[in-house]
C-alpha positions in Angstrom: 12.0 -53.5 -79.1 9.5 -55.6 -78.8 6.8 -55.6 -77.0 7.3 -58.9 -75.2 10.8 -58.0 -74.8 10.0 -54.7 -72.9 7.8 -56.6 -70.3 10.3 -59.3 -69.5 12.9 -56.5 -68.7 9.8 -54.7 -66.6 9.3 -57.9 -64.9 12.8 -58.3 -64.0 13.1 -54.8 -62.7 10.3 -55.6 -60.3 12.0 -59.0 -59.2 15.4 -57.6 -58.7 13.6 -55.1 -56.0 11.6 -57.3 -54.3 14.7 -59.3 -53.8 16.7 -56.2 -52.2 13.3 -55.4 -50.3 13.4 -59.2 -48.5 17.2 -59.0 -48.2 16.7 -55.3 -46.4 13.9 -56.8 -44.1 16.0 -59.8 -43.4 18.9 -57.5 -42.4 16.7 -55.6 -40.2 15.6 -58.7 -38.5 18.6 -59.8 -38.2 19.6 -56.7 -35.6 16.7 -56.7 -33.9 17.3 -60.3 -32.9 20.9 -59.5 -32.4 19.5 -56.5 -30.2 17.8 -58.9 -28.4 20.4 -61.4 -27.6 22.4 -60.9 -24.3 25.8 -59.0 -24.8 28.4 -61.8 -25.2 31.5 -59.6 -24.4 32.3 -56.8 -22.2 32.7 -53.4 -23.5 35.6 -51.5 -22.1 35.0 -48.0 -23.8 31.6 -47.3 -22.8 31.2 -43.6 -24.1 28.3 -41.1 -23.1 25.5 -40.9 -25.6 24.1 -37.8 -24.3 24.5 -35.2 -21.4 22.3 -32.6 -19.8 22.1 -29.5 -18.9 23.7 -28.0 -21.5 26.9 -26.1 -21.4 25.3 -22.8 -20.4 22.6 -22.6 -17.7 20.1 -19.5 -18.5 19.0 -19.2 -14.9 20.6 -20.1 -11.7 18.2 -22.7 -10.6 18.6 -26.3 -9.0 19.0 -29.1 -12.1 19.7 -32.6 -12.1 22.6 -34.2 -14.1 21.1 -36.6 -16.6 24.0 -39.1 -18.4 23.0 -41.4 -20.9 25.7 -44.4 -22.2 26.0 -46.1 -25.2 25.5 -49.3 -23.5 23.7 -51.0 -20.3 25.6 -50.8 -17.3 22.9 -51.4 -14.4 20.7 -54.4 -14.2 16.8 -53.6 -13.7 16.7 -54.9 -10.7 18.8 -52.4 -9.3 17.3 -49.1 -10.5 15.8 -46.3 -8.5 18.0 -46.9 -5.7 19.7 -44.1 -4.4 23.6 -44.1 -4.0 26.9 -42.2 -3.0 28.6 -44.4 -5.7 28.4 -42.1 -8.7 30.3 -42.8 -11.9 30.9 -38.4 -11.9 33.4 -36.2 -10.5 32.6 -32.7 -10.4 35.0 -29.4 -10.1 34.4 -27.4 -8.0 32.6 -30.1 -5.5 28.7 -30.1 -5.8 27.6 -32.6 -3.3 24.6 -34.8 -3.9 23.1 -38.5 -4.6 22.6 -40.2 -7.5 20.7 -43.6 -9.1 20.1 -45.3 -12.4 17.0 -44.6 -13.9 17.7 -46.9 -16.6 20.0 -49.4 -17.7 21.9 -47.1 -19.7 20.9 -43.7 -17.7 22.6 -42.2 -14.6 20.8 -39.3 -13.1 22.8 -37.2 -10.3 20.7 -35.1 -7.8 22.6 -32.5 -6.1 22.1 -31.4 -2.4 22.1 -27.3 -3.3 21.9 -25.3 -6.6 24.7 -24.2 -8.7 26.8 -21.6 -7.4 26.3 -18.5 -9.1 28.7 -17.0 -11.8 31.1 -20.1 -11.9 32.3 -23.0 -14.2 31.9 -26.8 -13.2 34.0 -29.2 -14.8 32.5 -32.8 -14.9 34.3 -36.0 -15.6 32.2 -39.4 -16.3 34.4 -42.2 -15.1 34.7 -44.6 -12.8 36.9 -47.9 -11.8 34.1 -50.5 -11.4 32.9 -53.3 -13.5 29.3 -53.1 -14.7 26.3 -54.9 -16.7 28.3 -57.8 -18.4 31.8 -56.4 -17.4 31.2 -52.9 -19.1 33.6 -50.1 -18.2 33.5 -46.6 -18.2 36.0 -44.9 -20.4 34.9 -41.1 -21.6 37.7 -39.1 -22.2 35.6 -35.5 -22.4 35.2 -33.5 -19.6 31.7 -31.4 -19.8 31.5 -28.2 -18.9 28.4 -26.3 -17.0 28.6 -22.7 -16.7 25.9 -20.6 -14.4 25.6 -17.0 -15.9 28.4 -14.7 -15.3 28.3 -11.6 -12.8 26.9 -8.6 -14.6 25.7 -5.6 -13.9 21.7 -5.5 -15.4 21.0 -2.2 -14.6 21.7 1.6 -13.6 20.1 4.8 -13.0 21.2 7.8 -11.0 19.2 10.5 -9.4 20.2 13.8 -7.4 18.4 14.2 -4.0 18.0 17.9 -3.2 19.6 18.4 0.7 18.3 21.3 2.3 19.5 24.1 2.4 20.7 24.0 -1.3 22.7 20.8 -1.5 22.6 17.8 -3.2 23.4 14.5 -3.3 24.1 11.8 -6.3 22.9 8.5 -5.7 23.8 5.9 -8.2 21.9 2.9 -8.2 23.6 -0.7 -9.6 21.4 -3.4 -10.2 23.0 -6.9 -10.6 22.2 -10.3 -11.5 23.6 -11.5 -8.2 24.3 -10.0 -4.4 27.1 -8.4 -4.3 29.2 -7.6 -1.3 29.3 -3.7 -0.5 32.6 -3.7 0.8 34.0 -5.6 -2.0 32.2 -3.2 -4.7 34.1 -0.3 -3.0 37.5 -2.1 -3.6 36.6 -2.3 -7.6 35.0 1.3 -7.7 36.3 4.0 -9.8 34.5 7.4 -10.6 36.0 10.6 -12.3 34.7 12.9 -9.4 38.0 14.5 -8.1 36.7 15.9 -4.4 33.4 14.1 -3.8 33.6 10.9 -2.3 31.0 7.8 -2.4 29.9 5.1 0.1 27.7 2.3 -0.5 24.2 2.8 1.2 23.5 -0.9 2.2 25.6 -2.7 4.5 24.7 -6.4 3.7 24.9 -8.0 0.2 22.4 -7.4 -2.3 21.6 -7.6 -6.1 20.7 -3.7 -5.5 23.0 -1.3 -4.2 23.1 2.2 -4.1 26.2 4.8 -4.2 25.7 7.7 -1.9 27.9 11.1 -2.5 29.1 13.3 0.1 26.6 16.4 -0.2 28.1 19.0 -2.6 26.6 22.3 -4.2 24.7 21.6 -7.4 26.1 25.0 -8.8 29.7 23.9 -8.6 29.5 20.3 -9.8 28.2 19.5 -13.2 29.4 18.4 -16.5 30.0 14.5 -18.0 30.8 12.0 -15.2 31.0 8.2 -14.8 31.5 5.6 -12.2 33.1 2.4 -13.0 33.3 -1.1 -11.9 36.7 -2.6 -12.5 36.8 -6.1 -13.6 37.3 -8.7 -11.1 34.5 -8.1 -9.0 33.0 -11.2 -7.6 29.2 -12.1 -6.5 28.9 -13.7 -3.0 29.5 -17.8 -3.7 30.7 -16.6 -7.1 34.1 -18.3 -8.7 34.1 -16.7 -12.2 34.5 -12.5 -11.7 33.2 -9.9 -13.7 35.3 -10.2 -17.0 35.4 -6.4 -18.4 35.3 -3.1 -16.8 31.7 -1.8 -16.6 31.1 2.2 -16.9 28.0 3.9 -16.5 28.2 7.2 -18.1 25.8 10.2 -17.2 25.7 13.7 -17.0 24.8 16.4 -14.3 22.9 19.3 -16.1 24.5 22.6 -14.8 21.2 24.5 -13.2 19.7 27.3 -14.6 19.5 30.6 -12.5 16.6 30.9 -10.7 13.9 33.7 -12.1 10.2 34.8 -11.9 8.6 33.3 -14.8 4.8 34.9 -14.5 2.8 36.3 -11.8 -1.3 35.8 -12.7 -4.2 36.6 -10.3 -7.2 34.3 -10.2 -10.6 35.6 -9.0 -11.1 38.5 -6.5 -12.4 39.3 -3.1 -12.3 36.5 -0.3 -11.6 33.7 -2.8 -8.8 35.7 -4.9 -5.5 33.6 -5.3 -2.4 35.0 -7.2 0.1 32.5 -8.9 3.8 33.2 -9.2 5.6 30.7 -11.2 9.4 30.4 -10.6 12.1 28.8 -13.0 12.6 25.9 -10.0 11.3 24.4 -6.9 11.8 25.7 -3.8 10.7 25.5 -0.4 8.1 27.2 1.8 10.6 28.2 4.2 12.5 30.1 1.4 9.6 32.8 0.4 7.4 33.0 3.2 9.4 36.3 4.7 10.4 37.5 1.1 7.2 38.5 -0.4 5.4 42.1 0.2 2.6 43.3 -1.3 1.5 47.3 -1.8 -0.9 48.6 -1.0 -0.7 46.1 2.4 -3.0 42.9 2.5 -3.1 40.1 4.9 -2.4 36.8 2.9 -1.3 33.6 3.4 1.3 31.4 1.2 1.1 28.2 -0.1 4.0 26.5 -2.0 3.9 23.6 -4.6 7.2 22.9 -6.4 8.2 25.7 -8.2 4.8 27.6 -7.9 3.5 29.9 -5.1 0.4 30.6 -4.3 -0.8 34.0 -2.7 -4.3 33.8 -0.7 -5.8 37.1 0.4 -8.8 39.7 0.1 -7.8 41.3 -2.8 -10.2 43.9 -4.1 -11.7 43.4 -7.6 -10.2 46.2 -10.4 -7.7 47.1 -8.2 -3.9 47.3 -8.7 -1.1 45.5 -6.4 2.6 46.0 -6.7 4.3 42.4 -5.7 7.5 42.1 -4.4 9.8 39.4 -4.0 13.6 40.0 -2.5 16.3 38.6 -4.1 18.0 35.8 -2.5 15.5 33.3 -2.5 17.0 29.8 -3.1 15.6 27.1 -5.5 16.1 23.4 -3.7 19.0 23.4 -6.1 20.6 26.2 -4.6 20.1 28.4 -6.7 19.9 32.1 -5.8 17.2 34.7 -6.9 19.8 37.2 -7.8 17.9 40.4 -7.5 14.6 41.8 -6.8 11.9 41.3 -8.4 8.7 43.2 -8.6 5.4 43.9 -10.9 2.1 45.3 -10.8 -1.3 42.8 -11.3 -4.8 43.9 -11.9 -7.2 41.8 -10.1 -10.5 41.3 -12.2 -14.1 41.3 -11.2 -15.5 38.4 -8.8 -16.5 35.1 -10.9 -20.4 34.9 -10.8 -21.4 32.3 -8.3 -24.3 31.4 -5.8 -24.4 29.4 -2.5 -26.6 28.7 0.3 -25.2 30.7 3.4 -25.1 27.8 5.8 -25.1 23.9 5.5 -27.9 23.3 8.2 -30.4 20.5 7.3 -33.4 21.1 9.9 -35.5 24.5 10.0 -38.1 24.4 13.1 -41.8 23.8 12.6 -42.7 26.4 14.4 -40.4 29.2 13.7 -39.0 30.9 10.5 -38.2 28.9 7.3 -36.1 31.4 5.7 -33.2 30.1 3.9 -30.1 32.6 3.4 -28.7 32.2 -0.6 -25.8 34.5 -1.6 -25.0 35.4 -5.0 -22.2 37.6 -6.6 -22.7 39.4 -10.4 -26.0 37.9 -10.9 -29.2 39.6 -11.7 -31.6 37.0 -11.8 -31.6 33.5 -10.1 -34.1 30.4 -10.5 -35.4 28.5 -7.2 -36.8 25.3 -7.3 -38.5 23.0 -4.4 -38.9 19.0 -4.7 -40.7 17.1 -2.3 -39.5 13.7 -1.5 -42.1 11.2 -0.3 -42.2 9.7 3.4 -42.0 6.1 1.7 -39.0 6.8 -0.6 -36.8 8.2 2.0 -34.3 5.0 2.0 -34.0 5.1 -1.6 -33.9 8.8 -1.8 -31.1 8.9 0.8 -29.1 6.2 -0.6 -28.8 7.1 -3.9 -26.3 9.9 -5.6 -28.9 11.0 -8.2 -32.4 10.0 -7.8 -34.7 11.3 -10.4 -37.2 13.7 -7.9 -39.9 11.8 -10.6 -39.2 8.3 -9.1 -39.1 9.6 -5.3 -41.3 12.7 -5.4 -42.5 15.6 -7.1 -41.5 19.2 -8.3 -43.7 21.5 -6.0 -42.4 24.9 -6.9 -40.3 26.8 -9.4 -39.9 30.9 -9.9 -37.2 33.3 -11.1 -36.3 35.9 -8.9 -34.8 39.0 -10.2 -31.8 40.4 -7.6 -30.9 44.0 -6.7 -27.2 43.3 -7.7 -24.4 45.5 -7.2 -21.1 44.9 -9.0 -18.7 42.3 -7.2 -20.6 43.1 -4.1 -22.1 39.6 -2.3 -26.0 39.8 -1.7 -27.5 37.8 0.9 -31.2 36.7 -0.3 -33.6 35.2 2.0 -36.4 32.6 0.7 -39.4 31.3 2.9 -39.7 27.9 1.9 -42.6 27.9 4.6 -44.8 29.6 2.3 -44.3 26.8 -0.3 -44.7 23.8 1.6 -47.3 25.1 4.2 -48.0 22.8 7.2 -49.8 19.9 5.7 -47.0 18.9 3.7 -44.4 16.2 4.9 -41.1 14.7 3.9 -37.6 15.7 3.1 -37.3 18.9 0.8 -34.8 19.6 -2.0 -33.8 23.1 -2.9 -32.1 23.9 -6.1 -30.9 27.6 -7.2 -29.0 28.3 -10.1 -28.4 31.2 -12.6 -31.4 31.8 -14.6 -31.5 29.4 -17.6 -28.3 28.0 -16.3 -30.0 24.9 -14.6 -26.4 22.6 -15.3 -24.9 25.2 -12.4 -27.1 24.3 -9.8 -26.5 23.9 -6.2 -28.9 21.7 -3.9 -29.6 21.7 -0.4 -31.9 19.5 1.5 -34.2 20.9 4.0 -36.3 19.2 6.8 -39.0 21.2 8.4 -39.7 19.3 11.8 -39.8 19.6 15.5 -38.0 16.1 15.9 -34.9 16.2 17.5 -33.3 12.1 17.0 -30.5 11.0 19.2 -29.6 7.4 19.2 -27.4 4.6 20.8 -26.4 1.5 19.4 -24.9 -0.9 21.7 -24.0 -4.3 21.6 -27.3 -5.5 21.8 -29.6 -3.1 22.2 -30.7 0.1 20.5 -31.9 3.0 22.3 -33.9 6.3 20.7 -34.9 9.7 22.4 -36.5 12.4 21.0 -36.4 16.1 22.2 -38.5 19.3 20.5 -36.1 21.2 18.6 -37.9 24.5 19.9 -37.5 24.3 23.4 -35.6 20.9 24.0 -38.4 19.1 26.1 -39.0 15.2 26.4 -41.3 14.3 23.2 -43.8 11.1 24.1 -45.9 9.3 21.7 -43.8 9.5 19.1 -43.5 6.5 16.4 -39.7 5.2 15.9 -38.7 3.2 12.9 -35.5 1.4 12.2 -35.3 0.6 8.7 -32.5 -1.3 6.5 -31.0 -0.7 3.3 -33.3 -2.5 1.2 -36.4 -0.6 2.9 -37.5 -3.1 5.2 -38.7 -2.2 8.6 -36.6 -4.3 11.4 -38.2 -2.9 14.4 -40.8 -0.3 15.4 -41.7 1.4 18.8 -43.2 4.5 20.5 -41.3 6.7 22.6 -42.4 6.8 26.6 -42.9 10.0 28.6 -39.0 10.9 28.8 -39.1 10.9 24.8 -37.4 7.5 25.1 -37.6 4.0 23.3 -35.2 0.9 23.9 -35.2 -2.0 21.2 -33.4 -5.1 23.4 -31.9 -8.2 21.9 -31.4 -6.0 18.5 -28.4 -8.0 17.1 -30.7 -11.0 16.4 -33.5 -8.6 15.0 -31.0 -7.1 12.6 -29.6 -10.5 11.6 -29.2 -10.1 7.7 -30.3 -6.9 7.6 -28.1 -3.5 7.3 -29.4 -0.8 9.6 -29.7 2.5 7.6 -32.1 5.1 8.9 -34.0 5.8 11.8 -37.5 7.8 11.5 -39.6 9.5 13.8 -43.1 10.5 13.4 -45.8 12.4 15.2 -49.2 13.3 13.3 -47.6 15.2 9.7 -44.1 15.7 11.6 -41.3 14.0 10.3 -37.5 13.4 11.2 -34.9 11.4 10.2 -31.4 10.0 11.5 -29.3 8.4 9.1 -26.3 5.9 10.5 -23.7 6.5 8.0 -23.7 10.1 8.3 -24.5 10.6 12.0 -21.7 8.6 14.1 -20.0 10.5 16.4 -16.1 10.7 15.5 -14.9 9.3 19.0 -11.3 10.6 18.3 -11.3 13.5 20.4 -12.5 11.4 23.3 -10.5 8.8 25.7 -12.5 5.8 24.5 -9.5 3.4 25.1 -10.1 0.1 27.4 -12.3 -2.8 27.4 -15.9 -3.1 27.8 -17.4 -2.9 31.1 -18.1 -6.8 32.5 -21.8 -7.2 32.5 -21.8 -11.0 32.9 -19.2 -14.1 33.7 -15.5 -13.7 34.7 -12.3 -11.9 33.5 -8.9 -12.6 34.4 -6.3 -9.9 35.2 -2.8 -11.3 34.1 0.5 -9.8 34.8 4.2 -10.9 35.0 7.4 -9.9 37.1 9.1 -8.5 33.9 7.7 -8.3 30.0 10.9 -9.9 28.4 12.8 -12.9 29.2 15.9 -14.7 27.9 16.2 -18.6 27.4 16.8 -20.4 30.5 15.1 -17.8 32.5 11.9 -18.5 34.7 8.6 -16.5 34.0 6.4 -15.8 37.0 3.0 -15.0 36.0 0.2 -14.3 38.3 -3.6 -14.6 37.3 -6.4 -12.7 39.5 -10.1 -14.0 38.5 -12.5 -11.4 39.1 -16.5 -11.2 38.6 -18.6 -8.6 37.4 -18.0 -4.9 39.7 -14.5 -7.0 40.3 -16.5 -9.6 42.6 -14.6 -12.2 44.2 -15.4 -15.7 42.2 -16.7 -19.0 43.8 -14.1 -21.9 43.7 -13.6 -23.4 40.2 -11.2 -24.7 38.0 -10.0 -23.3 34.6 -7.4 -23.7 32.2 -4.4 -21.3 30.7 -2.4 -22.1 27.3 0.7 -21.0 26.1 1.8 -21.0 22.8 5.2 -20.1 21.4 6.0 -17.5 18.5 4.6 -19.6 15.8 1.7 -20.5 17.1 2.5 -23.7 18.5 1.5 -25.5 21.8 4.0 -24.6 24.4 2.2 -25.7 27.5 -1.4 -26.5 29.4 -1.6 -25.3 33.1 -4.7 -26.4 35.4 -5.6 -23.5 37.7 -8.3 -23.0 40.0 -9.8 -19.9 41.6 -9.9 -21.4 45.4 -7.4 -18.5 46.8 -9.1 -15.5 46.6 -9.3 -15.7 42.8 -5.5 -15.7 42.7 -3.4 -18.4 40.8 0.7 -17.9 40.4 2.7 -19.9 37.7 6.2 -20.5 37.5 7.3 -21.6 33.8 10.9 -22.8 32.9 11.9 -21.1 29.4 14.3 -23.9 27.8 17.7 -22.8 26.9 16.6 -23.8 23.3 13.1 -22.2 23.2 12.4 -19.5 20.0 12.7 -16.3 20.6 9.4 -13.7 19.7 6.2 -13.2 21.4 4.3 -16.0 23.3 0.9 -15.8 24.4 -0.5 -17.1 27.5 -4.6 -17.3 27.1 -6.9 -18.3 30.1 -9.9 -20.3 29.1 -13.4 -21.4 30.8 -14.3 -24.0 28.5 -13.6 -23.4 25.4 -14.0 -19.7 25.9 -10.8 -17.5 25.8 -11.5 -14.9 28.5 -8.4 -12.9 28.7 -4.9 -13.1 26.9 -1.4 -11.8 28.1 1.9 -11.8 26.1 5.4 -12.0 27.0 8.8 -11.6 24.8 11.6 -14.4 24.8 14.7 -12.6 23.2 18.6 -13.5 23.2 19.4 -10.4 22.2 17.4 -6.9 22.2 18.7 -4.6 19.3 18.3 -0.9 19.4 15.1 0.3 19.3 14.6 3.4 17.0 11.6 5.5 17.3 10.6 7.2 13.4 8.1 10.1 13.4 7.0 11.1 9.8 5.5 14.3 9.3 4.4 16.4 6.2 4.3 20.1 5.4 0.8 20.0 4.6 -2.6 18.0 5.4 -4.0 18.3 1.9 -2.2 18.4 -1.6 -3.5 18.7 -5.3 -2.2 17.2 -8.4 1.2 18.9 -9.1 2.0 19.4 -5.9 5.2 18.5 -3.8 5.1 16.7 -0.6 7.6 17.5 1.9 8.2 14.6 4.3 10.3 15.4 6.9 11.6 11.9 8.8 13.3 12.0 12.5 15.0 9.6 14.0 15.8 8.7 17.7 17.2 5.7 19.8 14.7 4.7 22.1 17.1 5.2 24.8 17.6 9.0 24.1 20.3 9.8 21.2 19.5 10.9 17.6 20.0 8.4 14.7 22.6 10.3 13.6 23.9 9.1 10.2 21.7 6.1 9.8 20.4 4.8 6.4 17.3 6.0 5.4 14.7 5.1 2.8 11.2 5.3 2.0 8.4 3.8 -0.1 5.1 6.3 -1.0 1.6 4.3 -2.1 -0.8 6.4 -3.8 -4.1 5.2 -3.9 -7.5 6.6 -4.8 -10.2 7.7 -2.3 -13.7 8.7 -2.6 -13.9 12.8 -2.6 -16.8 13.9 -0.8 -17.0 17.6 0.6 -18.6 18.6 3.6 -21.0 20.8 1.4 -21.8 18.4 -1.4 -21.8 15.3 0.4 -25.4 14.3 -1.0 -23.4 13.9 -4.4 -21.2 11.6 -5.8 -18.1 12.7 -7.9 -17.0 9.3 -8.7 -17.2 8.4 -12.5 -17.0 4.7 -13.8 -15.3 5.8 -16.8 -12.1 6.7 -14.7 -10.0 4.4 -13.0 -6.7 4.9 -10.8 -4.3 2.5 -10.9 -2.5 2.3 -7.3 1.3 3.8 -7.7 3.8 2.4 -5.7 7.0 4.8 -5.5 10.6 3.8 -3.6 12.2 7.0 -2.2 16.2 7.2 -2.6 18.2 5.9 0.2 20.3 8.5 2.1 21.4 9.3 5.6 20.0 10.9 8.2 22.0 14.0 9.2 23.9 14.7 12.6 20.8 15.5 14.0 18.5 12.6 12.8 16.6 14.2 10.5 16.1 14.2 6.6 14.0 15.4 4.4 11.9 13.9 1.3 10.4 15.9 -1.7 7.9 14.2 -4.3 5.8 15.9 -6.7 
């Protein structure tokens, strides 16, 4: 083929392609123009183009129904108007309203969420004619299904019921609330002699099956709990589609045996640990243990660990006897007597201060007693803290002595040590510090060349004894001699803040007293930290946070004495009223020392249980300070506590509360006690619960459940309160533990154990 003819064919192809492209563009333009033209004829078979939500809902939450049609059905001026005329039928019924949100799109807004475990059938239909005479003719039925009822989780646990019995608890978790009574109708187990009941009395998605008490020795093996198909949730239509079976095993309890007996330390701090194969109780073991040769001892029980505390002599052999019959919490007995010999070792070497005192008399002996055991040589150091560094020293856990003071003494001392015999030695700090030095002294004692094992003690050599009282707006400080308790005048007093700023200064009078008025104003912006007292070279201090007197042993209840203004005494004829009653209240206004007030007006406000204003009353003191009110309580009044507040101006000077109750249920008093006050890691906590009705009888058979919160706290032993045992490298996340649901016995008691 020639080059010319090839070009011709090539041009023809391009021309043909261009014609096709122009034809396509024209067709599209025609379609667009056609689409822009009004519909000329009615469409009697309008169909649903899209339907939402999809058939299966993943969660049971409110959802709107969106329907898009293949034709416009509503003019633009009729959009976004709620209507009850909806082209939709739902079975089972789901009430609601709808609106057209576009000419071809309808939205249905249900009044409530979809019912649980339900299949909805939705028909899109209407007998009316719409825009252009269009009519809906959709043959399909659309389905909306909420998740079917199912058991999402099941687990079991054994609850020990002293003495020696157990209960089986099976926890069932559903995706919807279930009626406990209906659950029992569909429940089946392979327990032949044990009956179950549901702990909860009202519908819940967490139900617990509780068995009768039984002996763990008699019932063990493979078991199951089955929920037969047909169980439904509250408000559901589609029931459980198949049987649910929860298989589990109850392990046969092993016999109770003594695993080991181990002594620790010797002398007064000796402890003998007895390890059992199962947990038991203190009541079981306290009368079953004897020791030969006889020694006075006490017993502590921690799960399967029995601890014996007594003064066991070093290098002596003791026989530990445990009588048969001790039972574990699972009811397993110790089948035969147990006896073993233990050899007590030497006392662990230790050194400590004999007493905890801080003060040494400036005019008396200045001896410090140190007790040591099994050490031949110790080292004693004395450090002086300078007076101007007291705040920094007292406020820091481990201050470097070089930054707050200096070391003034260090010496090794040989001891006349005798094996396993405590030795008390005295150290005269007065010879070291003399009479010219002032400040706080820190004494360190440790075994020679083992400084990491040091103990320390703060010492203050002084004759100034300080006492202080901080009240609403004044601070009173008085100073007495520690030698003869006489009042000391002319003592300089300073109140110093946490950031080492002097807040107030003063000097004691002949009574040894100084008073600072308007102290609240002077302390504004500061945290009071320490009071210092100085007289010549004598120094003493009183640290606020370590010197507050615990008032728990004193009757400090009640309001403060009135020093100015007025206060009301408010009372009613009774504390509880029903809707429709009349509450009779009396207000007695009095001044300082219960004096009669002059005539003046004041107001009282009454608020309902939700804090809303219920009434405003204008009162007067003209009738010997007495005012009475008759308050009508409407029949429709909210129940709960109403608060009656008396005000002068905008200041509330007194309040009184009374109850409005339509029905007062039985009131229950619950008492919780534990077997010990202090527990250690690995300990078993025994919690005793007692419930009684306030009108007398025990809460026999009532359901009981509990919750434990374990949080960290600052460890600060009395002998080491100057040290910090905290660590930024270790963090403890609070633990939340739910105790198993159970029932109170006939006496209203129940015992929980937790490790």
